[in-house]
C-alpha positions in Angstrom: 118.6 -17.3 162.9 121.4 -20.1 162.5 124.5 -19.6 159.6 123.9 -23.5 159.2 121.6 -24.3 156.3 121.2 -28.0 157.1 120.3 -27.4 160.6 116.4 -29.0 160.3 115.2 -25.6 161.7 116.4 -23.8 158.7 114.8 -25.9 156.5 111.7 -24.7 153.9 109.5 -25.5 150.9 106.6 -23.9 149.1 103.2 -24.9 149.3 101.0 -24.9 147.0 99.1 -22.4 149.1 102.3 -20.5 148.2 102.8 -20.3 151.9 106.5 -20.9 153.0 106.5 -24.1 155.3 109.1 -25.1 158.0 109.9 -28.8 157.4 110.8 -29.8 161.0 107.8 -28.2 162.7 105.3 -28.1 159.5 104.4 -24.7 160.7 104.1 -21.6 158.8 106.4 -18.5 158.3 104.1 -15.8 159.3 104.1 -11.8 159.7 104.0 -11.7 163.5 101.6 -8.4 164.9 102.6 -9.4 168.5 104.0 -6.5 170.8 106.6 -9.0 171.8 107.7 -9.8 168.4 106.6 -6.5 166.3 107.5 -6.6 162.8 109.1 -9.9 162.9 109.2 -13.1 160.9 108.0 -16.2 163.2 107.0 -19.9 162.7 104.0 -21.1 163.9 104.0 -24.5 165.5 101.8 -26.9 163.4 99.2 -26.3 160.8 96.7 -23.6 161.8 93.9 -21.5 160.4 96.2 -18.4 161.2 98.9 -20.0 159.9 96.6 -20.5 156.4 95.9 -16.8 156.0 96.4 -15.6 152.4 98.2 -12.3 153.9 101.4 -14.7 154.7 101.5 -15.9 151.0 105.2 -14.5 149.8 107.3 -14.6 146.4 110.9 -13.0 145.6 111.5 -10.1 143.6 113.7 -9.7 140.8 116.8 -8.2 143.3 116.0 -10.9 145.7 113.9 -10.1 148.6 111.1 -12.7 149.9 108.0 -10.2 149.4 104.3 -10.8 151.5 103.1 -9.0 148.4 99.4 -9.1 150.1 101.0 -6.6 153.2 103.8 -4.6 151.2 106.1 -6.0 153.3 109.6 -7.3 152.8 112.1 -9.9 154.7 115.4 -8.4 156.4 117.5 -10.9 158.4 119.3 -9.3 161.3 121.8 -10.7 164.0 118.9 -13.0 165.6 116.0 -12.5 164.3 114.1 -11.9 160.2 112.3 -8.5 160.2 109.9 -7.0 158.1 110.6 -4.0 156.5 107.8 -1.3 154.4 111.0 -1.3 151.9 111.9 -3.9 149.2 115.3 -4.8 147.2 118.0 -3.4 149.9 121.5 -6.0 149.1 120.5 -6.8 153.1 117.1 -8.4 152.0 118.5 -10.5 149.0 117.9 -13.9 149.8 118.8 -17.0 147.7 117.4 -21.0 147.8 119.6 -23.7 148.0 119.7 -27.7 148.9 122.0 -30.3 149.7 121.2 -33.5 147.6 123.7 -37.1 148.0 124.7 -38.8 144.9 122.1 -42.0 144.9 119.1 -39.7 146.0 116.3 -37.9 144.6 116.4 -33.6 145.2 113.5 -32.7 147.1 112.6 -29.2 148.1 113.9 -27.7 145.6 111.2 -25.5 143.9 109.5 -22.2 143.8 106.0 -21.0 144.4 103.5 -22.4 141.8 103.2 -18.2 140.8 107.6 -18.3 140.1 110.1 -20.0 138.1 113.4 -21.4 139.1 116.4 -19.5 138.1 119.5 -21.8 138.8 122.6 -20.1 140.1 124.7 -22.8 140.2 124.8 -27.0 140.6 128.2 -28.0 141.9 129.4 -31.5 143.3 131.6 -31.5 146.4 131.7 -32.2 149.9 129.0 -29.9 150.9 128.2 -31.8 154.5 130.9 -31.8 157.3 129.7 -33.2 160.5 126.0 -32.1 159.6 126.8 -28.5 158.7 126.9 -26.6 155.9 130.3 -26.7 153.8 130.4 -24.2 151.4 133.1 -23.9 148.3 134.9 -26.7 149.9 136.7 -29.7 147.9 134.4 -29.0 144.7 135.0 -31.8 142.1 135.6 -29.3 139.0 135.2 -32.2 136.4 132.0 -33.4 137.8 131.0 -30.2 138.5 130.9 -28.9 135.0 128.6 -31.6 134.2 126.2 -31.0 137.5 125.9 -27.4 136.6 124.8 -28.6 132.6 122.3 -31.1 133.6 120.6 -29.3 136.4 120.2 -26.0 134.4 119.0 -27.1 131.1 116.9 -29.6 133.2 115.2 -27.4 135.8 116.0 -24.2 134.7 112.6 -22.1 134.2 110.6 -25.0 135.8 108.7 -24.8 139.1 110.3 -27.5 140.7 113.6 -29.4 140.2 113.2 -33.3 141.2 116.2 -35.4 139.7 117.9 -38.7 141.0 121.6 -38.3 141.0 122.6 -41.2 139.6 125.3 -42.4 137.1 122.4 -42.5 134.4 122.8 -38.3 135.4 126.3 -38.2 136.2 127.9 -40.6 134.4 131.7 -41.6 134.5 134.8 -40.2 133.4 133.1 -36.7 134.5 132.2 -38.2 137.9 133.8 -41.2 139.0 133.5 -40.0 142.9 130.2 -41.4 144.1 130.4 -40.1 147.5 129.4 -36.5 147.8 126.9 -34.5 147.1 125.3 -31.4 144.8 125.0 -28.3 146.5 121.8 -26.6 143.9 121.4 -22.9 144.6 118.9 -20.6 143.0 116.1 -17.6 143.1 112.5 -17.6 142.0 111.5 -15.4 138.9 108.3 -14.1 137.6 109.1 -15.1 133.8 110.7 -18.2 132.7 111.5 -16.6 129.0 114.7 -17.6 128.2 116.7 -17.5 124.9 118.9 -19.9 126.1 119.1 -23.6 124.0 119.1 -26.8 126.0 117.9 -29.3 123.1 119.1 -29.2 119.4 118.0 -31.7 116.5 121.1 -31.7 115.4 125.2 -31.7 115.9 127.9 -31.1 113.3 131.6 -30.6 112.3 132.0 -27.7 109.7 135.2 -29.4 108.3 135.7 -32.9 107.0 133.6 -35.3 108.4 135.5 -35.7 111.0 137.0 -32.6 112.1 136.0 -28.6 112.3 134.2 -26.0 114.5 131.3 -27.5 116.0 127.9 -26.4 114.9 124.4 -27.0 116.7 120.9 -26.5 114.9 118.3 -24.9 117.0 115.7 -25.7 114.9 115.7 -22.7 112.8 119.3 -21.7 112.3 122.9 -23.2 112.7 125.1 -22.3 115.0 128.7 -22.1 116.0 129.2 -23.6 119.5 132.0 -21.7 122.0 132.1 -24.8 124.8 134.0 -22.8 127.7 135.6 -25.6 128.7 136.6 -27.5 125.7 139.0 -30.6 126.5 140.1 -33.7 125.5 137.7 -36.0 127.3 134.3 -33.4 125.6 136.3 -33.8 122.0 136.6 -37.3 122.6 132.7 -38.3 124.0 131.3 -35.9 121.0 133.1 -37.8 118.6 131.7 -41.0 119.6 128.5 -39.1 119.8 128.8 -38.2 116.4 129.7 -42.1 115.3 133.8 -41.5 114.6 136.5 -43.5 116.4 137.3 -41.5 119.1 140.5 -41.1 120.4 142.7 -39.4 123.4 146.0 -38.8 121.0 144.5 -36.0 119.2 145.3 -32.3 120.8 142.9 -29.5 122.0 142.7 -26.2 119.2 141.3 -23.2 120.1 141.2 -20.8 116.9 140.7 -17.3 116.9 137.5 -15.8 115.6 137.1 -12.5 113.8 134.1 -13.3 112.0 130.9 -11.2 114.0 128.6 -12.3 111.7 128.5 -15.8 112.3 125.7 -17.2 115.0 127.5 -17.9 118.6 126.3 -20.2 121.2 128.3 -20.3 124.2 128.0 -22.6 127.1 128.2 -26.2 127.8 127.9 -29.2 125.2 129.1 -32.2 127.5 128.4 -35.9 125.7 128.3 -39.1 127.5 127.6 -42.2 127.5 124.0 -43.5 128.9 124.6 -47.6 127.6 127.9 -48.9 126.4 127.0 -48.6 122.9 124.7 -45.1 123.2 125.4 -41.6 124.2 123.9 -38.5 125.0 124.6 -34.4 125.5 124.1 -31.9 128.0 123.8 -28.5 126.3 123.3 -25.3 127.5 124.1 -22.8 125.2 123.3 -19.0 125.2 123.1 -17.2 121.9 125.3 -14.7 120.9 126.8 -12.6 118.0 130.0 -11.2 119.6 133.5 -12.1 119.4 134.4 -15.0 121.2 137.4 -15.2 123.2 140.2 -16.5 122.8 138.5 -18.0 120.4 136.2 -21.2 119.4 136.6 -24.7 119.5 138.0 -27.1 116.6 137.2 -30.7 117.2 139.3 -33.4 115.5 138.3 -37.3 115.9 
């Protein structure tokens, strides 16, 4: 066991066979029946016929346990070892997968087994590697993290793997001007990828005059009012540019109270950005809702 998630010995990836492979040794996690290591997880050194035993295939339960489903046991970390228990889904057994990717490189080994899908918990941008050790929640770039969370969650959530290339095309300025940091992606593996999350819309509009109003998106069937959680001048300016209006930093930000419960609301992220000097795109990750937004809805003015 190690507390450093960037330690080579702590790096694992799923194989297509649903086995968990240790990248440093190329060995597979197995459930040792040896009397000396009874009921503990061990790593076979290299590929062997024993290590390819389908009994060692595993998946993650909804509660976060790693479950060897052919054997009916779950992994439970202790001080020095990972023990195998005949019960599952306790607090001590909750695992989370994670990956640190440098800006300018491609995500690697960010995936689940072939039978499961990614449920991404966070994808923050910051200084997560310090002298080769994992450094969580330190110096997070909040401006860039708003976009990284939207991009990674909308593009990779519900899929088996995530292989995004982290460059200016995915993380452009003005949101991500510092290119010396890393993205830390944290996720679980789940059985179902069914979701009502909106990640793409054919149309965006403002409800008032052509250049101002509440923001609406059409998900293919209905128009929904957007409750952008982090509405600010940069988001407003880039949305105006995306809609073809003259953008400006001078207009203030308006959040108006909303009491009409019958209207469809979609809460989350809508972040537009430049992909070419005269072309824009938008990252969208919105969750439909009919509840009253607090403190209210953003009102854009271009």
